[in-house]
Structure formats: structure tokens, C-alpha cells
C-alpha positions, 0 to 999 in steps of 0.5 A, spaced: 859 091 237 864 094 241 869 096 236 871 103 235 875 103 229 876 099 223 884 099 221 884 099 213 891 100 211 893 108 212 886 109 215 883 108 221 875 108 220 870 110 225 865 104 226 863 105 233 855 105 234 851 111 234 855 114 228 853 115 221 855 108 217 861 109 212 859 109 205 863 105 200 862 107 193 862 101 188 867 102 182 866 097 177 871 097 172 868 091 168 864 090 161 859 086 164 857 087 172 849 087 173 848 094 174 853 098 171 857 094 167 861 098 161 860 105 164 867 105 167 871 100 164 876 105 161 881 108 166 879 115 164 872 114 166 873 110 172 877 116 175 872 121 173 867 117 177 871 116 183 872 123 183 865 124 183 864 119 188 869 123 192 865 130 191 859 126 193 862 124 200 864 117 199 868 114 205 871 108 201 872 106 194 871 099 192 874 097 186 872 091 182 875 088 176 871 081 175 863 081 175 860 076 180 853 077 177 849 070 177 851 065 172 858 069 170 864 065 167 870 066 171 875 072 169 883 070 168 888 072 173 892 076 168 885 080 165 883 082 172 890 085 174 890 089 167 883 092 169 884 093 176 892 095 177 892 102 173 886 104 177 889 102 184 895 106 182 891 112 180 887 113 186 891 110 191 893 118 193 886 120 193 885 121 200 880 116 201 881 108 203 881 104 196 878 097 197 879 091 192 873 087 191 877 080 189 877 073 191 884 071 188 890 071 192 895 073 187 891 079 185 890 081 193 898 080 193 899 085 187 894 090 190 897 090 197 904 091 194 901 097 191 898 099 198 891 098 197 887 099 204 882 094 204 881 087 201 873 085 200 873 078 198 866 075 196 869 068 197 871 069 205 878 068 204 877 061 203 881 060 197 888 056 198 893 062 200 888 067 201 889 068 208 897 068 207 896 073 202 893 078 207 895 076 214 902 080 214 899 087 211 895 092 214 889 092 210 882 092 212 879 085 211 872 084 209 869 077 210 863 075 206 859 069 206 857 066 199 853 059 198 856 056 192 860 060 186 857 065 182 856 061 176 851 056 180 850 060 186 842 062 185 840 055 183 836 053 188 840 055 194 838 052 201 839 053 208 836 050 214 837 057 218 840 062 214 842 067 219 845 061 224 849 058 218 851 065 215 854 067 222 857 060 223 861 061 216 863 068 218 865 066 225 869 060 222 873 064 217 874 070 222 877 064 227 882 062 222 884 069 220 885 070 228 889 064 228 893 067 223 895 073 227 890 078 224 888 083 229 880 084 230 881 091 228 882 089 221 876 085 220 869 086 218 863 082 216 858 081 210 852 076 210 853 076 202 846 079 200 844 076 193 850 071 193 847 064 194 840 066 197 833 067 195 829 073 196 826 070 203 833 068 205 836 076 204 830 079 207 831 074 213 838 076 214 836 084 213 831 083 219 837 080 223 842 084 222 843 086 229 843 079 231 849 078 226 853 084 229 851 081 236 853 074 235 860 076 231 861 083 235 864 086 228 863 091 224 858 089 218 858 091 211 851 091 208 851 091 200 844 091 197 844 096 192 840 095 186 840 087 187 834 083 185 831 083 192 830 090 191 826 089 185 822 083 188 820 087 194 818 094 190 817 091 183 821 095 180 826 094 174 834 095 175 834 102 173 829 104 178 831 101 184 835 107 187 829 109 192 829 101 194 836 101 195 836 107 200 830 104 204 835 098 204 841 102 206 837 105 212 834 099 214 841 096 215 843 102 218 838 102 223 840 095 226 847 097 226 850 096 220 857 100 219 858 100 212 853 101 206 856 099 199 852 102 194 852 105 187 848 111 188 853 115 193 850 122 193 843 120 195 846 115 200 850 120 204 844 125 204 839 119 206 844 117 212 845 124 214 838 125 215 837 119 218 842 120 223 840 127 224 833 125 226 835 119 230 831 119 237 837 115 241 842 120 239 
């Protein structure tokens, strides 16, 4: 991967090989997310959590207003805006890049007008109008792969070759974005761990992280924190998956992932700092 930085609105984030991966902290302002639903649902609690993440060394704060756990019903446009916009306005001058996790073009437009620095789209900018909504901004764009929709994605996901098919999808979407005039320096990719994949599919993607990076030549975001694949490997329930999540983060970092999306910011920052200090290739 040859890209030296990721352009994210007001920020240029270093993503060149050899650096410690960036830590993206998850800020869910939802009552029903799979891991921390309801904990930061009101503005005051969301801001307190964001302040703690900043103190813990977070590099990017990713705000999500709609749960995308398997089987969840879609959220209305108005309700999503009511959840995320006050948080965006409150945090936009916090000194850290602010990312918004949304697949709705109308929400993207509102957030970009509020100077959000990044759009993180689980739907890979496939929705009608999504690329048009972001193309003229300066925001960073994370293109994620998802098979199906959140309501049905875990109902027997199937692939002939999950690594190749995920890479092909991501390349197609990146090509569409480039054709719309979006610079490569604004784009990163996410294989979508847990989004329409079995445990075996997820592990195949994790094992082939470097291959995906080499195929697309773009920074890769890995988001495995507390997910069911961690539980499947470790046998641990949701509330005891921190150690497994740290292990997954290090496995992705070892293969070149440059953004690690997590719930446990302080622990991930420390684990990556120690991993970086002990790397034999430095």
C-alpha cells in the first residue's frame, strides 16, 4: 500500500506502512446496538464518552445513530438525524476527526454541511445518490462490503471465494467513486467483518488482510471489536471479548490494516503501542 495519508475533511491522517494503525473509537448514540446500546444514547453521556476516548488517545471518533446488528429493523431518516446531528455539532471542534456511520445519502449531506470529516458507509455507497452526496466534499470515505441487508445478512451467507468476491465488490465501488471525481487519497476500504459472513468467512478475510490491501492498494479499516467471530473463537460472551478483540486488532495490524475500529480505545492504543515498539521490521 503506497498511500501516505488519508484525506479526512480538515485532517490528513498518516496511513503509510510502518506506522502504528489509527484507532477509530465507536460512539453509538443508539438504544439498541449489539454491544453498547443505550449507554451513550443521550447527548451528555455521548460527549462524556467522547471526551474519555480523546483522553485515551483515539485518532478518529465514529458516530453511529442506527444499529446495524443482524435482524434489526431500519431507522427512519428523521430519527437518525435527531440522534446524530447534535453530537456532530457538539464534537466538530474537539480536535479529532469526526466520522459518521451512515448509509443514507440525506444524512450524509446534513453531516457534511456540519463539517463532518469522514463518512463510513456499511452499504459501500451503493444507495442511489450516495456518491453524489459525498463527491464534492473533502471528507474521507470508507467503503465497506456487506452481503444482503442488516435484517437478513446472517441468514446463510454464501460465497464461492469470499476474499476474491469482497475485493471485487470494493474495487467496483472504488472505480465508481473515482469516475465521479473522488480522489484516491479520500478513500479507504473495509471488508465488513460480520456483515453477511460466517465465522469461517470472517477468518478467511482476516487471514488475507494483506492480500486485500495489495489488491486494492488502499488503506484498510478492520472492525472486529466484540463481534460474534471473537466469541466463536474464544468461547467468551459479549462482555468478556476485550482480550479477543485486542488479539484480532493486532492480527489485522500485523498484516497492514491502518485503521482499527474499536469499543475499547485505551486498551487498543496501549496494545498497538507495544506491538509497534516490539516490531522486528522497524
